[in-house]
KEGULUM-796664 format. One record per residue (C-alpha): residue in three letters; residue number from 1; x, z, y. Coordinates in nm, 2 decimals. Example, Ala and Ser with C-alpha at 12.3 -4.5 7.8 and 13.67 -1.06 7.14 Angstrom:
BEGIN
{res->ALA	n->1	xx->1.23	zz->0.78	yy->-0.45}
{res->SER	n->2	xx->1.37	zz->0.71	yy->-0.11}
//
This chain:
BEGIN
{res->MET	n->1	xx->-0.01	zz->-0.01	yy->0.01}
{res->MET	n->2	xx->0.12	zz->-0.07	yy->0.34}
{res->ASN	n->3	xx->0.07	zz->0.10	yy->0.66}
{res->ASN	n->4	xx->0.24	zz->0.00	yy->0.96}
{res->GLY	n->5	xx->0.51	zz->-0.19	yy->0.79}
{res->ARG	n->6	xx->0.58	zz->0.11	yy->0.58}
{res->ILE	n->7	xx->0.54	zz->0.13	yy->0.20}
{res->LEU	n->8	xx->0.32	zz->0.42	yy->0.12}
{res->TYR	n->9	xx->0.34	zz->0.56	yy->-0.25}
{res->PHE	n->10	xx->0.06	zz->0.73	yy->-0.41}
{res->SER	n->11	xx->0.04	zz->0.86	yy->-0.77}
{res->VAL	n->12	xx->-0.24	zz->0.99	yy->-0.97}
{res->MET	n->13	xx->-0.04	zz->1.34	yy->-0.99}
{res->ASP	n->14	xx->-0.13	zz->1.39	yy->-0.59}
{res->LYS	n->15	xx->-0.44	zz->1.50	yy->-0.74}
{res->ASN	n->16	xx->-0.27	zz->1.80	yy->-0.89}
{res->LEU	n->17	xx->-0.39	zz->1.75	yy->-1.25}
{res->TYR	n->18	xx->-0.24	zz->2.06	yy->-1.38}
{res->THR	n->19	xx->-0.54	zz->2.26	yy->-1.19}
{res->SER	n->20	xx->-0.81	zz->2.04	yy->-1.17}
{res->ASP	n->21	xx->-0.83	zz->1.89	yy->-1.49}
{res->TRP	n->22	xx->-0.81	zz->2.17	yy->-1.74}
{res->ILE	n->23	xx->-1.09	zz->2.36	yy->-1.91}
{res->ASN	n->24	xx->-1.05	zz->2.73	yy->-2.03}
{res->LEU	n->25	xx->-1.19	zz->2.74	yy->-2.36}
{res->ASP	n->26	xx->-1.19	zz->3.09	yy->-2.52}
{res->GLY	n->27	xx->-0.85	zz->3.16	yy->-2.33}
{res->ASN	n->28	xx->-0.71	zz->2.84	yy->-2.43}
{res->HIS	n->29	xx->-0.61	zz->2.57	yy->-2.17}
{res->VAL	n->30	xx->-0.76	zz->2.23	yy->-2.28}
{res->HIS	n->31	xx->-0.71	zz->1.91	yy->-2.10}
{res->LYS	n->32	xx->-1.06	zz->1.76	yy->-2.03}
{res->SER	n->33	xx->-0.95	zz->1.43	yy->-2.20}
{res->ALA	n->34	xx->-0.88	zz->1.62	yy->-2.55}
{res->ILE	n->35	xx->-1.09	zz->1.61	yy->-2.81}
{res->VAL	n->36	xx->-1.12	zz->1.95	yy->-3.01}
{res->HIS	n->37	xx->-1.37	zz->1.94	yy->-3.27}
{res->PRO	n->38	xx->-1.62	zz->2.22	yy->-3.39}
{res->ASN	n->39	xx->-1.39	zz->2.29	yy->-3.70}
{res->VAL	n->40	xx->-1.13	zz->2.40	yy->-3.50}
{res->LYS	n->41	xx->-1.04	zz->2.80	yy->-3.45}
{res->MET	n->42	xx->-0.80	zz->2.88	yy->-3.19}
{res->GLY	n->43	xx->-0.63	zz->3.20	yy->-3.10}
{res->LYS	n->44	xx->-0.54	zz->3.24	yy->-2.72}
{res->GLY	n->45	xx->-0.29	zz->3.11	yy->-2.46}
{res->ASN	n->46	xx->-0.25	zz->2.76	yy->-2.62}
{res->TRP	n->47	xx->-0.23	zz->2.47	yy->-2.41}
{res->ILE	n->48	xx->-0.38	zz->2.15	yy->-2.56}
{res->GLY	n->49	xx->-0.28	zz->1.82	yy->-2.35}
{res->ALA	n->50	xx->-0.41	zz->1.52	yy->-2.26}
{res->PHE	n->51	xx->-0.57	zz->1.27	yy->-2.53}
{res->CYS	n->52	xx->-0.53	zz->1.50	yy->-2.82}
{res->VAL	n->53	xx->-0.75	zz->1.50	yy->-3.12}
{res->ILE	n->54	xx->-0.76	zz->1.83	yy->-3.27}
{res->GLY	n->55	xx->-0.97	zz->1.87	yy->-3.61}
{res->GLY	n->56	xx->-1.03	zz->1.51	yy->-3.68}
{res->ASN	n->57	xx->-1.06	zz->1.37	yy->-4.02}
{res->GLY	n->58	xx->-0.76	zz->1.28	yy->-4.24}
{res->GLU	n->59	xx->-0.73	zz->0.97	yy->-4.43}
{res->MET	n->60	xx->-0.77	zz->0.97	yy->-4.79}
{res->ARG	n->61	xx->-0.83	zz->0.68	yy->-5.03}
{res->GLY	n->62	xx->-1.18	zz->0.66	yy->-5.19}
{res->VAL	n->63	xx->-1.33	zz->0.96	yy->-4.96}
{res->ASN	n->64	xx->-1.63	zz->0.93	yy->-4.74}
{res->GLN	n->65	xx->-1.57	zz->1.02	yy->-4.37}
{res->ASP	n->66	xx->-1.88	zz->1.21	yy->-4.37}
{res->ASP	n->67	xx->-1.77	zz->1.43	yy->-4.68}
{res->PHE	n->68	xx->-1.49	zz->1.61	yy->-4.48}
{res->LYS	n->69	xx->-1.51	zz->1.99	yy->-4.48}
{res->GLY	n->70	xx->-1.21	zz->2.15	yy->-4.43}
{res->HIS	n->71	xx->-1.08	zz->2.32	yy->-4.07}
{res->VAL	n->72	xx->-0.78	zz->2.37	yy->-3.85}
{res->GLU	n->73	xx->-0.63	zz->2.70	yy->-3.76}
{res->ILE	n->74	xx->-0.42	zz->2.74	yy->-3.45}
{res->GLY	n->75	xx->-0.25	zz->3.06	yy->-3.37}
{res->ASP	n->76	xx->-0.14	zz->3.19	yy->-3.03}
{res->LYS	n->77	xx->0.07	zz->3.06	yy->-2.75}
{res->ASN	n->78	xx->0.16	zz->2.71	yy->-2.88}
{res->ILE	n->79	xx->0.22	zz->2.40	yy->-2.66}
{res->ILE	n->80	xx->0.06	zz->2.08	yy->-2.79}
{res->SER	n->81	xx->0.15	zz->1.80	yy->-2.55}
{res->GLU	n->82	xx->-0.03	zz->1.49	yy->-2.49}
{res->PHE	n->83	xx->-0.15	zz->1.22	yy->-2.75}
{res->VAL	n->84	xx->-0.11	zz->1.50	yy->-3.04}
{res->SER	n->85	xx->-0.31	zz->1.43	yy->-3.36}
{res->ILE	n->86	xx->-0.38	zz->1.73	yy->-3.60}
{res->GLN	n->87	xx->-0.60	zz->1.66	yy->-3.89}
{res->ARG	n->88	xx->-0.84	zz->1.87	yy->-4.08}
{res->PRO	n->89	xx->-0.85	zz->1.89	yy->-4.48}
{res->TYR	n->90	xx->-1.10	zz->1.72	yy->-4.70}
{res->GLU	n->91	xx->-1.20	zz->2.02	yy->-4.93}
{res->LYS	n->92	xx->-1.42	zz->2.29	yy->-4.79}
{res->GLY	n->93	xx->-1.22	zz->2.61	yy->-4.75}
{res->ARG	n->94	xx->-0.89	zz->2.44	yy->-4.70}
{res->SER	n->95	xx->-0.72	zz->2.44	yy->-4.36}
{res->THR	n->96	xx->-0.44	zz->2.27	yy->-4.18}
{res->LYS	n->97	xx->-0.24	zz->2.57	yy->-4.01}
{res->ILE	n->98	xx->-0.03	zz->2.60	yy->-3.69}
{res->GLY	n->99	xx->0.12	zz->2.94	yy->-3.63}
{res->ASP	n->100	xx->0.24	zz->3.10	yy->-3.30}
{res->ASN	n->101	xx->0.46	zz->3.01	yy->-3.03}
{res->ASN	n->102	xx->0.52	zz->2.66	yy->-3.17}
{res->ILE	n->103	xx->0.58	zz->2.36	yy->-2.94}
{res->ILE	n->104	xx->0.44	zz->2.01	yy->-3.06}
{res->MET	n->105	xx->0.56	zz->1.74	yy->-2.82}
{res->ARG	n->106	xx->0.40	zz->1.40	yy->-2.72}
{res->GLY	n->107	xx->0.26	zz->1.14	yy->-2.96}
{res->SER	n->108	xx->0.33	zz->1.38	yy->-3.30}
{res->HIS	n->109	xx->0.09	zz->1.35	yy->-3.59}
{res->LEU	n->110	xx->0.03	zz->1.64	yy->-3.85}
{res->GLY	n->111	xx->-0.17	zz->1.53	yy->-4.15}
{res->HIS	n->112	xx->-0.45	zz->1.71	yy->-4.34}
{res->ASP	n->113	xx->-0.35	zz->2.03	yy->-4.50}
{res->THR	n->114	xx->-0.03	zz->2.08	yy->-4.33}
{res->LYS	n->115	xx->0.13	zz->2.42	yy->-4.26}
{res->VAL	n->116	xx->0.35	zz->2.50	yy->-3.96}
{res->GLY	n->117	xx->0.51	zz->2.85	yy->-3.91}
{res->ASN	n->118	xx->0.63	zz->3.02	yy->-3.61}
{res->GLY	n->119	xx->0.84	zz->2.91	yy->-3.34}
{res->CYS	n->120	xx->0.90	zz->2.56	yy->-3.43}
{res->GLU	n->121	xx->0.98	zz->2.29	yy->-3.21}
{res->ILE	n->122	xx->0.84	zz->1.97	yy->-3.33}
{res->CYS	n->123	xx->0.97	zz->1.68	yy->-3.09}
{res->THR	n->124	xx->0.79	zz->1.37	yy->-2.96}
{res->GLY	n->125	xx->0.69	zz->1.12	yy->-3.22}
{res->VAL	n->126	xx->0.73	zz->1.34	yy->-3.52}
{res->ILE	n->127	xx->0.51	zz->1.24	yy->-3.82}
{res->LEU	n->128	xx->0.41	zz->1.53	yy->-4.11}
{res->GLY	n->129	xx->0.24	zz->1.40	yy->-4.41}
{res->GLY	n->130	xx->-0.03	zz->1.56	yy->-4.57}
{res->TYR	n->131	xx->0.03	zz->1.91	yy->-4.75}
{res->SER	n->132	xx->0.37	zz->1.93	yy->-4.58}
{res->VAL	n->133	xx->0.50	zz->2.27	yy->-4.51}
{res->ILE	n->134	xx->0.74	zz->2.37	yy->-4.20}
{res->GLU	n->135	xx->0.83	zz->2.71	yy->-4.22}
{res->ASP	n->136	xx->0.94	zz->2.93	yy->-3.92}
{res->GLY	n->137	xx->1.20	zz->2.84	yy->-3.68}
{res->VAL	n->138	xx->1.23	zz->2.48	yy->-3.78}
{res->LYS	n->139	xx->1.34	zz->2.21	yy->-3.55}
{res->LEU	n->140	xx->1.21	zz->1.84	yy->-3.60}
{res->LYS	n->141	xx->1.40	zz->1.62	yy->-3.36}
{res->LEU	n->142	xx->1.28	zz->1.31	yy->-3.21}
{res->GLY	n->143	xx->1.10	zz->1.07	yy->-3.44}
{res->VAL	n->144	xx->1.14	zz->1.26	yy->-3.77}
{res->ILE	n->145	xx->0.92	zz->1.14	yy->-4.06}
{res->VAL	n->146	xx->0.84	zz->1.42	yy->-4.30}
{res->ARG	n->147	xx->0.68	zz->1.25	yy->-4.66}
{res->ASN	n->148	xx->0.37	zz->1.42	yy->-4.80}
{res->ARG	n->149	xx->0.39	zz->1.76	yy->-5.01}
{res->VAL	n->150	xx->0.75	zz->1.83	yy->-4.86}
{res->THR	n->151	xx->0.86	zz->2.19	yy->-4.75}
{res->ILE	n->152	xx->1.11	zz->2.24	yy->-4.49}
{res->GLY	n->153	xx->1.28	zz->2.59	yy->-4.53}
{res->ILE	n->154	xx->1.30	zz->2.86	yy->-4.24}
{res->GLY	n->155	xx->1.54	zz->2.78	yy->-3.95}
{res->ALA	n->156	xx->1.63	zz->2.43	yy->-4.08}
{res->ILE	n->157	xx->1.71	zz->2.14	yy->-3.83}
{res->ILE	n->158	xx->1.61	zz->1.78	yy->-3.90}
{res->GLY	n->159	xx->1.81	zz->1.54	yy->-3.70}
{res->MET	n->160	xx->1.65	zz->1.25	yy->-3.49}
{res->GLY	n->161	xx->1.51	zz->0.96	yy->-3.66}
{res->SER	n->162	xx->1.54	zz->1.11	yy->-3.99}
{res->ILE	n->163	xx->1.30	zz->1.06	yy->-4.29}
{res->VAL	n->164	xx->1.26	zz->1.34	yy->-4.52}
{res->THR	n->165	xx->1.15	zz->1.25	yy->-4.87}
{res->LYS	n->166	xx->1.23	zz->1.58	yy->-5.04}
{res->ASP	n->167	xx->1.25	zz->1.97	yy->-4.98}
{res->VAL	n->168	xx->1.50	zz->2.09	yy->-4.74}
{res->PRO	n->169	xx->1.63	zz->2.46	yy->-4.80}
{res->ALA	n->170	xx->1.64	zz->2.73	yy->-4.52}
{res->GLY	n->171	xx->1.89	zz->2.70	yy->-4.26}
{res->GLU	n->172	xx->2.02	zz->2.36	yy->-4.33}
{res->VAL	n->173	xx->2.09	zz->2.07	yy->-4.11}
{res->TRP	n->174	xx->1.99	zz->1.74	yy->-4.26}
{res->CYS	n->175	xx->2.00	zz->1.41	yy->-4.10}
{res->GLY	n->176	xx->1.95	zz->1.03	yy->-4.19}
{res->SER	n->177	xx->1.73	zz->0.80	yy->-4.37}
{res->PRO	n->178	xx->1.65	zz->0.93	yy->-4.66}
{res->ALA	n->179	xx->1.77	zz->1.26	yy->-4.50}
{res->LYS	n->180	xx->2.05	zz->1.48	yy->-4.65}
{res->LYS	n->181	xx->2.23	zz->1.78	yy->-4.60}
{res->SER	n->182	xx->2.49	zz->1.73	yy->-4.32}
{res->GLU	n->183	xx->2.86	zz->1.79	yy->-4.34}
{res->LYS	n->184	xx->2.95	zz->1.99	yy->-4.05}
//
């Protein structure tokens, strides 16, 4: 936009999205563009970013989408950035669980029946296959893919762009495609 020969720059951020576009949902801050399905149970102090879908159905072959009956449980004080998807399980009584004090960054996907412990860092673009287990203090760096039914042990670190196809023991650093224990 021009004004007397000067270029004026405007951005959407001039509207202060961080105060006007958030809804307080039982002690949680949810961006108004996020979808939080009724099957989601949340603690307090969570931040759910723009365009997230929390509690949507998983993808399972031969399963009718109307038949999904599981739920999502999210603990306290998690930061779930924009465009994150967290799926619910198919079976009634089962849950996808996120513990406390985790950060789940932009564009990550947590498949149905996934379990994430406490104090984890899930960086941008991480994909967790269904039934995967991420124990406490795990760090999954940019673009990590974790195959379904894999467990990553307490305090493990998975390097950027790695593809994890088997269980990772606690405290180890793994990298590569397929990911292997890193030799320091």
